[in-house]
N, C-alpha and C positions, 0 to 999 in steps of 0.2 A: 787673423780674423779676416783680412782682406781676401786671402786665397780661399777661405771657407765659403765665401759668397760668389767667388768667380775664380775657380781653379785654373782657368785657361790663361790667366794673365802671365806675362813674362816678368822677370826680375826688374827690368827697366820700367815696365808699365806700373808695377807696384810702387817703385821709387817715385815715379812721376806723380802718382795719385797722392802719396804721402806728402810730397813737397807742395803740390798745388792746393791741398786742403789744410795745410798748417795755419794756425792762428797766430797773428802777430802779437808779440809780447810788448807791453807798454814800456816806455822808457828808452826805447831804441829807435834809431833813425834808419829805416830800410831804404834801399835804393836798387835801381836796376844795375846788374853787374854782368859783364860779358862772361859767358860760359855757365850762367845760372838761369836757364830758360823758363823756370816754372814759377816765376813771381819775383817780388822784390826780396832782397837779401841783406843780411847784416853779418859781418865777420865773426861776431861772438855767438849769435843765436841762429845763424843760418836763415831758413825760411820762417822760423818761429816754432811754436809749440805744436807738437803732433796732436791732431784732432781725430782720434780713433773713430768716433761716430761718423764724422763727415767723410773720412777715408773709406769706410765700409759702404756708406751710401753711394759714394762715387763709383766704387768697384762694382756694385750691383748694376749700375747704369752704364758701365763702360762697355763699349762695343768692341769686341775682339773677334778677329777672323781666325778660325782654326783651319789650317790647310791640311787636307788629307789626300796626299798625292802619291802616285807611284807605289801603290799598295796591292798586295794579294791577301785577301781576307779568307782564312781557312777555319777560324773559330769565331764564335759569337763575339761581336765587337760593338761597343757603344762609343759614339763620338758626340761630345756635348760642347756647345758654344753658341754665342749670340749670332754669329755668322759662320757658316761652314762652306768651304770651297773644296770640291773634290774633282780630281781628274786622274786618268790612267789607273783606274781601280778595277780589280776583278774579285768578285765574291764567289766562292766555290766550296765544295766539300760539305754541303748541307749547312753552311754557316749563315748567320743572320747578321747583317750590318744595320745598325740603328743610328740615325742622326737625330739628336733630340735637343730640346730647349732653344731652338734656333728661330730667329726672326727672319733669317734669309738662308736659303740653301742653294748653292750654285753647283750644278753637276755638268762637267764638260767632258765630251768624248775624248778618248775612249773610256767607257764605263760599262762593265759587263757583270750581270748577275746570272750565273749559270743555273740551269734547271736544278731543282731541289734546294736551292739557296734563296735568300730573300733580302730585301731592302725595306726598311721601315723609316718613314720620315715623320717627325713630330715638330710642328711649328708652334711658337708661342702665340 
């Protein structure tokens, strides 16, 4: 469910969201534990009960940067993410490169779109 609302999250980011949004289960004493950075912890129930709704809501709001670097684009390509960073990209052979669903798009040289090819930017 988490990846359905934000497919650009890494495995570590998904785990962090699940851990940070877990609900504490009554009857247990949670404490801060070294090596468990995402909230208080108990040896029997970990961070607590998984709260799927809270995790999905957090994933929707998570800001992830998609790095699109050192690429040669020769077919139509769509890159989606809340933040997109691109450098050393060449778009050629009539290809269209689309950056979409982004709050922020950072393009750093070198970045080339050859004649007959195109770049489309879509901001949220």
